[in-house]
N, C-alpha and C positions, 0 to 999 in steps of 0.2 A: 192165180199166176198172171192173168191179164193185168191185174192191178199193179203187179211188180214190173212188168215188161216196160221197156223204154217207150215213150210216146213219140212216134215218128210223124204224127199228123202235121206239125208245122212245115215239114218238107213238102207235103201235098197241098196245103192250104195257101202258102205264101210264096209266090213266084220269086220275088226279090230275095227272100231269105234263102230259098233253094239255090239261087245263083251264087250268092255270097258264101254260102256253106261250101259249095263245090269249088269255087275259086280258091277259098282258103285251104281246102283239102290239097289242091295242087301246090300252092305257093309254100305252105308250111312243110309239106313233104320235101320239096326242093331245098328249102332253107335248112332243114335238118341234115341233108346230104352235105351242104357246105359247112354246117356245124362240125361235121367229122373231117371234111377235106382240109379246112383251114389249119387246125392244129396239126394234122398229119403232115401238111406241107412244111409248116414251121419246124416240126421235128426232123423231117428229112433234110432240111437245109441247114439246121443249126446243131442238131443232136444235143439240145440243151433243155433240161427240165424247166429252168428259169424262163427261157424264151417262150415255151408253151404256156407257162403260168401267167406270163405278162399279157397274154391275150385278154384274159378276164379283167386284169387291172385297167387296161386302156379302155375297156368298155364301160366301166362304172360311171365315170364323170359324164360322158355324153348321154348315157342312158338316163341319169338323174336329171340333168338340165333339160334335155329335150323331151323327156317324159312329162315333166311339169308343163313345159311350154306347149307340147302336143295336146295336153288336156285343155289348155286355154283355147287353142286353135279349133279343137273339136266342137266347142260351144259357139264359135264365131264364123265358121266357114262351112261349106257343104261337106258333110262327112264322107260321102261317096268320093268326091274329088280328092279329099285328103288321103284316103286309102289308095286311090289309083296313082296319084303322083308319088307317094312314098314307095309304093311297089315298083313304079317305073324307075325311081332313083336307085332302088336296091338291084333291079335288073342291070342297070348301067354299071354299078359297082361290082356286081358279080362278073359281068363281061370283062371288066378290067382285070379281075383275078384270073380269068381264063386266058386272056392275052399275055398276062405276066407269066403264067405257068408254061406257056408255049416258048418263052425265051430260053436261050441257052443257059443264062445265069439269072434266074428269077430274083427280083428284089425282095429282100426280107422286110425292109422298112415299109414297103408298100403294103405288105400283108397286115401290118399293125395299123397303118393309116386306114385301110379299108375296114378292118375290124371295128375301129372307132366310128367310121361312117355308118356301118351296119347298125351299131348300137344307137346312134343318133336317129337314123331313119325308123328304127323299131320304136324308139321312144316317141317319135312324132305320130306313128301309125296306130299303135296299140290303143290309145284312148279313143280315137274315132272308131276303131274296130269294136271296142266294147260298147261305146255309147250309141252306135247305130242300131243295135239289136232291138231296143224298145220301140224303135220307129218302124221296124219291119214286120212285127207280129203283134197280135192283140195282147192286152195286159194279162189276160187269163192264161195265155199260151207261153208267157215268158219263162216259167220254170222248165217246160219241155224244150223250148228253144235253147235255153242256157245249157241244158244237159247235152243236147245235140252238138252245140259248139264245143263243149268240153271233149266230147268223143272225137271231134275233128282234130283237136290238138293232140289227143292221145294216139290217134292213128299215125300222125306224122312223127310223134315222139318215139314210137316203136319201130315203124317200118322204115322211116327216113334214115336213122343211123345204121340200121341193119343193111339196107341197100347201099348206103354211102360207104360203109366199111368194106363191103365186097368190091364196090366200084373203084375206090381209090387204091385199094390193095392190088387190084388187077391191072388197072389202066392209069393210075396216077390221079393227083388232085385235079388236074385240068378236066378230066372226064366228069368229075363230080360237079365242077363249076358249070360245065356245059349243060348238064342235065338240069341244074338249078335254073339256068337262063331259060330253058325250054318251058319249065313249069311256070315261071313268072310270065312268060309270053302268053301261055294258056289262061292264067289267072286274069291278066290285064284285059284280054279279049272278052272274058266273061263279065268282068266288072263294068265294062262299057254298056252292058245291057240293062243294068238296074237303074231305077229312077233316081233323080237327085234327092238328097236328104239335107236341105238347107236348115238353118236355125229357125225355130218356131216363132221367136220374137225378133224384133227389128235388129238388124246387124249393127254391131259396133266394132270399133277397132280393138284387136287383142291388146291387152295391157297388163302391167304388173298389178294394177288395181283389180283386174279381173281374177288373176291368180290368187291374190290375197282374199278376195271375196269367197272363192272356192274353199280355201284353207279355213277361213273363219266358219263357213257353213259346216265343214267336217268336224271342227272342234266344238261346235254348238250341239252336235248330236252324239250323245254318249253311246247310242246303239251302234252307230257307224264306227266310232273310235274303238269299241270293243272288238269289232271284226278285224280291224287293222292290227291291234295289239296282240290278239290271240294268234293271228297268222304269223306275225313277226316272232312271237315267243316259240311257237311250234317249229318254225323253220330254223331260226337262229340257234336255238338251244338243242334241238334233237335231230337235225339233218345230218346223217352219217356218211353221205356219199363220198366225201374225200377219203374216207378210211377203207373203202371197198377193196382196193388192191391189196392192202395190208391184211385186212380181215380174211380175205380168201386164202392168203398164204398161212395165216395163223391157225386156221382150222384144217389145213392140209388139203385145200381144194382150189389151187390156183386156176385150174381150167374152168372152174365154175364162175369166174368173174362176171361173165355176161349175164348169168342168172341174178347176181346181185343188182346189176344196173336195171334189168328189166322187171324185177319182182315188184317194186313199188308201183310202177306204171300198170302192171298187170292187175294189181289189186284195184287201182283206180278205174280201169276199164270194166271190171266185173261190177263195181258199184254203179257205174254209168249205165251199163246195159240193163240193170234191174232198178232203175231210178224212178219208175212210174209212180211208186207210192209217195214220192217226195212232194208232188204237186198237191197232195191231199193232206199233208202234215203242216199245220200253220205255225207251230212254235219253232221258228227258225233260229232264234237265239240259243235255245237249249240244244238244238241239233249241231250248231257250230261248236259249242262247248264240248258236247259229247264226242264229236269227231276228233277234236284236238286232243282231248284226254285219251281217247283210244289210240291215237297216233303215238303219244308219249309212252303209254303202257306197252304197246307192241314193240317199240324201239328198245325200251329198257329190257324186256324179256329176251329180245334177240341178242342183246349183249351178254346175257348170262349163259348162253348155250355154246357147246362145242360141236353140235351136230349141224351139218350143212342143211339137212332137211328142215330142222326146226328153225334155223336162222332165216332161210328163204321163206318159209311159211309165215314167220313173224313179220317179215318185210312186206309180204303180200297183204297181210292183215293191216299193217301200218298204212300202206298205200290206199287201202279201202277206206279206212277211217279218215284219212286226210282228204279223200275225195268227197266224203259226206260233208265235212267241214267246208271244203271249197265250194261245193254246189250251193249249199245254203247261204254262204256268204254272198255268192253271186245273186241269189234270189233277193236278199235284203237290198243289195245295191241297185239292182235293176227295177225293183218294184216300189222303191220308196224315195228315190232321188229325182227331183224335178229335171225335165229334159234340158232346160237352159243351164243346168249345172252338171249334167251327167258327164260331159267330157272332162271337166276339171277334176271331178271326183275320181274318174277312171284313171287319170294320171297319178293321183295319190295312191289309188289301189294298186296300180302297176308297180309302184316303188315298193309297196309293202310285200307283194308276193314275188318280186324278183330280187330285191336286195336282201331279204331274209335268208334265202338259200345261199347267196354269195357270202354273207357274213357267217352263216352256219358252217361253210366249208373251212373258214379260218378258225372258228371256234373248235370244231372237231379235231382238226389237225394240231392246233396249239395245245389243247387239253390232253390229247394223246401223247404229245411230245413231253409234256410236263409230268404226266402220270403214266397211263397205259391205255392201250386201245379199248380194253373192256371198261375201264373207268370212264373213259370219254363217252362211250356209247350208253352205258347204263346211267351214268351221271347226267348226261344230256336228256335222256328220257324222263328221269325223275325231276330234273329242273323244269322241264316242259310241263309236267303234271302240276307242280307247285305253282308256277306262274299262271297257268290257265285257271286254276282254282282261285287264285288271288284276283285275277282280272274279273272273273265272273262274279266274285263276291262284292267287289267295290263298284261294279257297274250293273245295277239291277235293270236299267233301261235296256241294256244289251242282253242280259241273261233272260229277261222275260219278254223279249221281242216276239210278238204274235202278229202275223201279217193281217189278220182279221180285226185286230184291235189297235195296233200302233197308229198313232195319229197321222204320221207322215205317209205311211203305206195306204191308209184309208183315203186320205185326201188325194194322193196321187192316182189311186184307182178310179176315183170319181172323175178327175180331170181327164184321164186317158179314155175312159169309157164314153164320156161326153164327146170327146174328139173323134172317137171311132164311129159315132152314129152318123 
């Protein structure tokens, strides 16, 4: 049982990791409250499905552009400062939302402008947030630290929307924005306490050439490309979240809609809690493939059932398999990519795991409109299985990735362990 239990030792051993973990716990919790409050306010002001849907559309372009640029910056500036200043910018933007909510006639246009700013700041921050991890803990503790960071996201993803829903329903969107501001203030005060994390090599000015170099590196490594393609295939082809309101109605359980939304995350949390075994399993490529295949199978099975219990159980299992794939993808990225390129590759990774679900929403809704909800869910799961098998078949370097044998992982382990001496 001890081998299965989540390894909490990085929180005890590394002061700066403990601080950034706690800071993120607060900031992401608050961000998820605003994640609920913003569309709630748009709905209250416009009573339009299209207006609420437009929030996601205005976020895509800034997230893409600034995500790539944020990756470049993460390799050329102090990563601690990058995280601090982007969080400070997000605090100011959230404060503007709070002041707007206090007006007698809040501006709807301002809500969309701030949504785009949020996406841009998130795109700038996330690569530094991902790339800072290998600099805070030892190389051998990276798998455990990655699992802990994942648990942090899951806590915010479950508790934040739940609290946010109660808060905005009872006191309005402004209350949600105010709480978010307070959580960012706490996070910023904590972040000031960690040491600077400057580039390990001589600083150069961020440039398009730097971005191109990062993209070329990614394409030169088929093991990395496999992780991106599998993630995109799983999320784009089999993510059913857009169908949850219709699915709950179809099986006669509209009041169980909340279970649909929480079930996938619940499965992910279970896997993370019992992730201790993962640090001892070296065949990371196979684990990514196994997790993605399990996700597709569970989604397909969910689409065949009329039982609420079976559907929810399948979604929990799907979330568990997806988390297996996600954690091992993170291990590959963190343990084999050189520090001087980690930020740029984190920008590319961010696009793969954020744009896939966004595209998947459109795929699920469009396919359901053209066929039926069941065909969309089952077909999506089956297509996911087919594409993952195809990707694994044509990319043996990815499929056979072993952290103890992969040339990039072995080389990076030697470099980091020499640096730690």
